[in-house]
C-alpha positions as CSV (number, residue, x, y, z in Angstrom):
1,M,-48.2,15.1,61.8
2,A,-45.7,12.2,61.7
3,V,-46.5,11.7,58.0
4,L,-46.0,15.4,57.2
5,A,-42.8,15.5,59.2
6,A,-41.4,12.5,57.3
7,S,-42.5,14.0,54.0
8,G,-40.7,17.3,54.8
9,A,-37.5,15.4,55.7
10,A,-37.5,13.6,52.5
11,M,-38.1,16.7,50.5
12,A,-35.3,18.5,52.3
13,Q,-32.9,15.8,51.0
14,S,-33.9,16.5,47.4
15,S,-33.1,19.3,45.0
16,V,-34.4,20.3,41.6
17,T,-32.7,22.9,39.3
18,I,-34.1,24.6,36.2
19,W,-31.5,26.1,34.0
20,G,-31.1,27.3,30.4
21,V,-28.9,29.1,27.8
22,V,-30.2,31.5,25.2
23,D,-27.6,32.3,22.6
24,A,-28.4,34.2,19.4
25,G,-26.3,36.1,16.8
26,L,-26.1,37.4,13.3
27,T,-24.1,35.1,10.9
28,Q,-22.8,36.5,7.7
29,A,-21.0,34.1,5.4
30,S,-19.8,34.0,1.8
31,S,-18.3,31.4,-0.6
32,A,-17.2,31.3,-4.2
33,V,-20.8,30.4,-5.1
34,N,-23.1,32.6,-2.9
35,K,-23.6,34.7,0.3
36,R,-25.9,34.2,3.2
37,T,-27.1,36.3,6.1
38,S,-29.0,34.7,8.9
39,L,-30.0,35.0,12.6
40,S,-28.4,32.0,14.1
41,T,-28.3,30.1,17.4
42,S,-25.6,28.7,19.7
43,G,-22.7,30.9,18.5
44,I,-20.6,30.2,21.6
45,S,-22.8,28.1,23.8
46,S,-25.6,25.6,22.9
47,S,-29.0,27.1,23.5
48,Q,-30.9,24.8,25.9
49,L,-33.5,24.3,28.5
50,G,-32.9,21.8,31.3
51,F,-34.3,20.2,34.4
52,R,-32.1,18.2,36.8
53,G,-32.6,16.8,40.3
54,T,-30.8,14.9,43.0
55,E,-32.1,12.9,45.9
56,D,-29.7,12.2,48.8
57,M,-30.7,8.7,50.0
58,G,-28.0,8.5,52.7
59,G,-25.0,6.3,53.1
60,G,-23.3,8.0,50.2
61,M,-26.1,6.9,47.7
62,A,-27.9,9.4,45.5
63,A,-30.4,9.3,42.7
64,H,-30.5,11.8,39.8
65,F,-32.5,12.8,36.8
66,W,-31.4,15.0,33.9
67,L,-33.7,16.3,31.1
68,E,-31.9,18.7,28.7
69,A,-33.7,20.0,25.5
70,A,-32.0,21.8,22.6
71,L,-33.5,25.2,21.6
72,A,-33.3,26.9,18.3
73,N,-34.2,30.3,19.7
74,D,-33.9,32.1,16.4
75,T,-37.1,30.2,15.3
76,G,-38.5,28.8,18.6
77,E,-38.0,25.2,17.5
78,G,-36.7,22.4,19.6
79,G,-33.9,20.0,18.7
80,R,-34.6,16.7,17.0
81,S,-33.9,13.3,18.5
82,N,-33.5,9.7,17.4
83,S,-35.1,6.6,19.0
84,N,-32.7,3.9,17.9
85,N,-29.4,5.4,16.5
86,Q,-30.6,4.6,13.0
87,A,-32.3,6.4,10.1
88,T,-35.6,4.7,11.0
89,G,-35.6,6.4,14.4
90,S,-35.2,10.0,13.2
91,V,-37.9,12.4,14.4
92,A,-39.4,13.9,11.2
93,A,-41.1,17.2,11.1
94,A,-41.7,20.0,8.6
95,A,-39.7,23.2,9.1
96,G,-41.2,25.3,11.8
97,Q,-43.1,22.4,13.3
98,Q,-40.4,20.7,15.5
99,G,-41.6,20.5,19.1
100,L,-39.5,20.4,22.2
101,T,-37.7,17.1,22.8
102,F,-35.1,16.2,25.4
103,A,-32.7,15.3,22.7
104,R,-29.6,16.7,24.3
105,R,-29.8,14.4,27.3
106,S,-32.5,12.4,29.0
107,T,-31.2,10.2,31.8
108,V,-31.8,8.8,35.3
109,S,-28.9,7.5,37.4
110,L,-27.7,6.2,40.8
111,S,-24.4,7.1,42.3
112,N,-22.2,6.4,45.3
113,A,-18.5,6.6,46.2
114,M,-17.7,4.1,43.5
115,G,-19.2,6.1,40.6
116,E,-22.4,6.6,38.7
117,I,-24.6,4.3,36.7
118,R,-26.7,6.3,34.1
119,L,-29.5,5.2,31.7
120,G,-31.1,7.0,28.8
121,R,-30.2,9.2,25.9
122,D,-26.8,10.8,26.6
123,Y,-23.6,12.2,25.1
124,T,-21.2,9.5,23.8
125,P,-17.7,9.4,25.5
126,Q,-15.8,10.1,22.3
127,F,-17.6,13.4,21.8
128,W,-16.3,15.1,24.9
129,N,-12.6,15.4,23.7
130,H,-13.8,17.3,20.7
131,T,-15.5,20.0,22.8
132,V,-13.4,20.1,25.9
133,Y,-10.2,20.7,23.9
134,D,-11.7,23.1,21.4
135,P,-11.5,26.9,22.2
136,F,-14.9,27.4,20.6
137,G,-16.5,24.4,22.4
138,T,-17.9,22.9,19.2
139,N,-20.3,25.9,18.8
140,G,-20.8,28.5,16.1
141,I,-18.9,29.3,13.0
142,G,-15.6,28.6,14.8
143,T,-16.4,24.9,15.5
144,N,-13.5,22.7,14.8
145,Q,-13.4,21.1,11.4
146,M,-13.7,17.6,12.7
147,L,-17.3,18.4,13.7
148,N,-18.1,20.1,10.4
149,S,-16.1,17.9,8.0
150,G,-18.4,16.3,5.5
151,G,-16.1,13.3,6.1
152,P,-17.0,9.6,6.5
153,I,-19.1,10.3,9.7
154,T,-21.8,13.0,9.8
155,P,-21.6,14.3,13.4
156,G,-24.7,16.6,13.0
157,S,-27.0,13.8,11.8
158,T,-29.6,12.5,14.2
159,T,-28.7,9.0,13.1
160,S,-25.0,9.4,14.1
161,T,-23.8,8.3,17.5
162,Y,-20.8,10.7,17.1
163,V,-22.2,13.1,19.7
164,R,-25.1,11.3,21.4
165,A,-26.7,7.9,21.6
166,S,-30.2,6.8,22.6
167,N,-30.9,3.7,24.8
168,S,-27.6,3.9,26.5
169,I,-26.2,2.6,29.8
170,S,-23.0,4.3,31.2
171,F,-20.8,3.9,34.1
172,L,-18.7,6.9,35.2
173,Y,-15.8,6.9,37.6
174,N,-14.6,10.0,39.5
175,H,-17.0,12.4,37.8
176,G,-18.7,13.7,40.9
177,K,-22.4,13.6,41.6
178,N,-24.3,13.7,38.3
179,A,-21.3,15.4,36.6
180,T,-20.8,15.4,32.8
181,Y,-18.2,13.3,31.0
182,A,-16.5,16.6,30.3
183,A,-15.7,17.5,33.8
184,G,-13.9,14.6,35.3
185,G,-12.5,14.8,38.8
186,T,-9.0,15.5,40.0
187,G,-6.7,12.6,39.0
188,F,-7.9,9.6,37.0
189,H,-11.4,9.5,35.5
190,A,-13.2,7.1,33.2
191,A,-16.5,6.5,31.4
192,V,-17.8,3.4,29.8
193,Q,-21.0,3.3,27.7
194,T,-23.0,0.8,25.7
195,Y,-26.1,1.5,23.7
196,Y,-28.7,-0.3,21.6
197,G,-30.5,-0.1,18.3
198,E,-33.3,-2.3,19.7
199,N,-33.9,-4.3,16.5
200,V,-35.1,-7.9,16.5
201,S,-32.4,-10.5,15.9
202,T,-34.2,-11.6,12.7
203,A,-34.3,-8.1,11.1
204,A,-33.9,-8.2,7.3
205,G,-30.5,-7.6,5.7
206,N,-28.5,-8.6,8.7
207,T,-29.5,-5.3,10.4
208,G,-30.3,-6.9,13.8
209,D,-27.3,-5.3,15.4
210,D,-27.7,-1.9,13.7
211,G,-27.4,1.0,16.2
212,N,-25.7,-1.1,18.8
213,G,-22.4,0.3,20.1
214,T,-19.9,0.9,22.8
215,G,-17.6,3.8,23.9
216,I,-15.0,4.5,26.5
217,R,-13.1,7.6,27.7
218,V,-10.2,7.7,30.2
219,G,-8.5,10.8,31.3
220,Y,-6.3,12.5,33.9
221,N,-6.7,16.0,35.4
222,Q,-4.2,17.5,37.8
223,G,-3.5,21.2,38.3
224,P,-2.9,22.8,34.9
225,I,-2.8,19.5,33.0
226,S,-5.7,17.8,31.4
227,V,-5.6,14.8,28.9
228,A,-8.1,12.2,27.8
229,Y,-8.4,9.3,25.3
230,A,-11.7,8.1,23.8
231,N,-12.8,5.3,21.5
232,S,-16.1,4.1,20.1
233,S,-17.7,1.6,17.7
234,T,-21.3,1.5,16.3
235,T,-22.5,-1.5,14.4
236,Y,-24.3,-1.1,11.0
237,A,-24.7,-3.8,8.2
238,A,-23.6,-1.2,5.7
239,G,-20.3,-0.7,7.5
240,N,-19.3,-0.3,11.2
241,V,-18.6,3.3,12.3
242,K,-15.5,3.7,14.5
243,S,-13.9,6.7,16.0
244,S,-10.9,7.3,18.3
245,N,-9.4,10.6,19.6
246,I,-7.1,12.0,22.1
247,G,-6.9,15.5,23.4
248,G,-5.0,17.5,26.0
249,A,-4.6,21.0,27.4
250,Y,-2.1,22.9,29.6
251,N,-3.1,26.0,31.5
252,F,-0.1,28.4,31.7
253,G,-2.2,31.0,33.7
254,V,-1.8,33.7,30.9
255,A,-3.1,31.2,28.4
256,R,-4.6,27.7,28.0
257,V,-3.1,25.8,25.1
258,M,-5.0,22.7,23.8
259,A,-4.7,20.1,21.0
260,Q,-6.6,17.1,19.7
261,T,-6.4,14.5,17.0
262,T,-9.0,12.0,15.7
263,T,-9.4,9.1,13.4
264,D,-12.8,8.0,12.0
265,K,-13.6,4.9,10.0
266,V,-16.7,3.6,8.1
267,G,-16.4,0.0,7.1
268,T,-13.0,-1.2,5.9
269,A,-12.3,1.4,3.2
270,L,-13.3,4.9,4.1
271,E,-11.2,6.8,6.7
272,G,-10.9,10.4,7.9
273,K,-8.3,12.1,10.1
274,G,-8.4,15.5,11.8
275,Q,-6.3,17.6,14.0
276,L,-6.7,20.9,16.1
277,M,-4.5,23.3,17.9
278,G,-5.9,26.2,19.8
279,V,-5.5,28.7,22.7
280,T,-7.7,30.8,25.0
281,V,-6.3,33.9,26.7
282,P,-8.1,35.9,29.4
283,M,-8.1,39.5,28.1
284,G,-9.8,42.7,29.0
285,G,-12.7,41.3,31.0
286,G,-13.3,38.5,28.5
287,T,-11.6,35.7,26.6
288,F,-9.7,35.7,23.3
289,K,-9.9,32.5,21.2
290,L,-7.8,31.1,18.4
291,A,-7.9,27.7,16.7
292,S,-6.6,26.0,13.7
293,S,-8.1,22.7,12.6
294,Q,-8.3,20.4,9.6
295,Y,-9.9,17.2,8.4
296,E,-9.0,15.0,5.4
297,T,-10.4,11.6,4.1
298,N,-8.8,8.9,2.0
299,A,-11.4,9.3,-0.7
300,A,-10.1,10.0,-4.2
301,G,-7.8,13.0,-4.2
302,N,-7.6,13.1,-0.3
303,P,-10.2,15.9,0.1
304,T,-9.0,18.2,2.8
305,S,-10.6,21.2,4.6
306,K,-8.6,23.6,6.8
307,K,-10.1,26.1,9.1
308,M,-8.7,29.1,11.0
309,A,-11.0,30.7,13.6
310,V,-10.5,33.7,15.9
311,G,-12.9,35.2,18.4
312,Y,-13.5,37.2,21.5
313,V,-16.1,36.8,24.3
314,L,-16.7,39.8,26.5
315,D,-18.4,39.1,29.8
316,L,-20.9,41.9,30.7
317,S,-21.9,40.1,33.9
318,K,-21.7,36.6,35.4
319,R,-24.6,35.5,33.2
320,T,-24.5,37.7,30.0
321,A,-21.8,38.0,27.4
322,V,-21.4,39.4,23.9
323,Y,-19.1,37.8,21.3
324,G,-17.7,37.9,17.8
325,T,-16.0,35.1,15.8
326,Y,-14.4,35.1,12.4
327,A,-13.6,31.9,10.5
328,R,-12.2,30.9,7.1
329,V,-12.2,27.5,5.4
330,T,-9.9,26.5,2.6
331,N,-10.4,23.3,0.6
332,S,-8.1,21.1,-1.5
333,G,-8.2,17.6,-3.0
334,G,-11.8,18.2,-4.2
335,A,-13.2,19.1,-0.8
336,A,-16.0,21.7,-0.9
337,Q,-16.7,22.7,2.7
338,A,-18.4,26.1,3.3
339,L,-19.5,28.2,6.3
340,G,-22.8,29.7,7.4
341,G,-25.1,27.6,5.2
342,T,-23.5,28.9,1.9
343,T,-22.7,26.6,-1.0
344,G,-19.2,25.2,-1.3
345,S,-17.2,24.6,-4.4
346,A,-14.4,22.1,-5.0
347,N,-11.1,23.5,-3.8
348,G,-12.8,26.8,-3.1
349,S,-12.8,28.8,0.1
350,S,-15.4,30.3,2.4
351,K,-15.4,32.9,5.2
352,G,-17.9,34.0,7.8
353,T,-18.6,35.9,11.1
354,D,-20.8,35.4,14.1
355,I,-21.8,38.4,16.2
356,G,-24.1,37.7,19.1
357,V,-25.2,37.7,22.8
358,R,-25.5,34.8,25.2
359,H,-27.6,34.8,28.4
360,V,-27.5,32.0,31.0
361,F,-30.1,31.5,33.6
């Protein structure tokens, strides 16, 4: 009886949550070269399946776990991961054969009043400014051009640490119990992260440090004001990858205005710069969104892509919404960006729409 009572007390101090997002829509896009219609995923929110838990150990100490898998619910596939932040660590699978991986986040952590120490695959600090200060939250056809640039860094690649890194150790200050980097607390907040490529020191071609990197993010939230700065660097023998950005927002009540700027570098020669300005407006039981973004590199001709995106999300309930987004990209300087999986052409333009439904559970 004593053992059962102790077990019940321990279990009462723990909590486990299962959650998910299922977001699917119809995407229609066209460029100067071709057109494409597809059933797409994650039009306004990233489709995902997650498990997280917290154990209150007393004295302000708590333990946490977080397992978050990406879902391509248009096909039933899971999201791909990477074991070492390098090309050699990419999970390879034929189309339609990708299993479920906790590629979005897979961490265990300890927290107290001082902050949280987190270990595992996680978002990198510099990514959060891109999504927090983007009306479209880096999802769908309206995603800001810095995350869909074709520039010196490829954010969508599983080998890139632009969004996430494997084998990471992070310390978060003033983010609340098991909170994300995105949230932050009232007042000053900070996150510091280091991650490892896990190569042997004698690796051929001076690649022993490949996939190693660090990132920081510091910010301030108070009332309607939110601002944050982030910086990161990942080592590769072919050229170190560096990124820094700053973003901010002000909520006027009738509208939330936001802006961000970023600088990316690969090695000593290739550099890319991007900017975004946007606004969200509560309207008619939903949210109106508008964003203008651009990205250019210092390659020959200074290739530049500019995007204008407008959308509306109508909340049907607390958990279900329908949405529509329209976006247009124009290129100059030899850039050839295109939307919705269509083929771009140098200095051409592209346009597309997302119409879909999102359900959260």
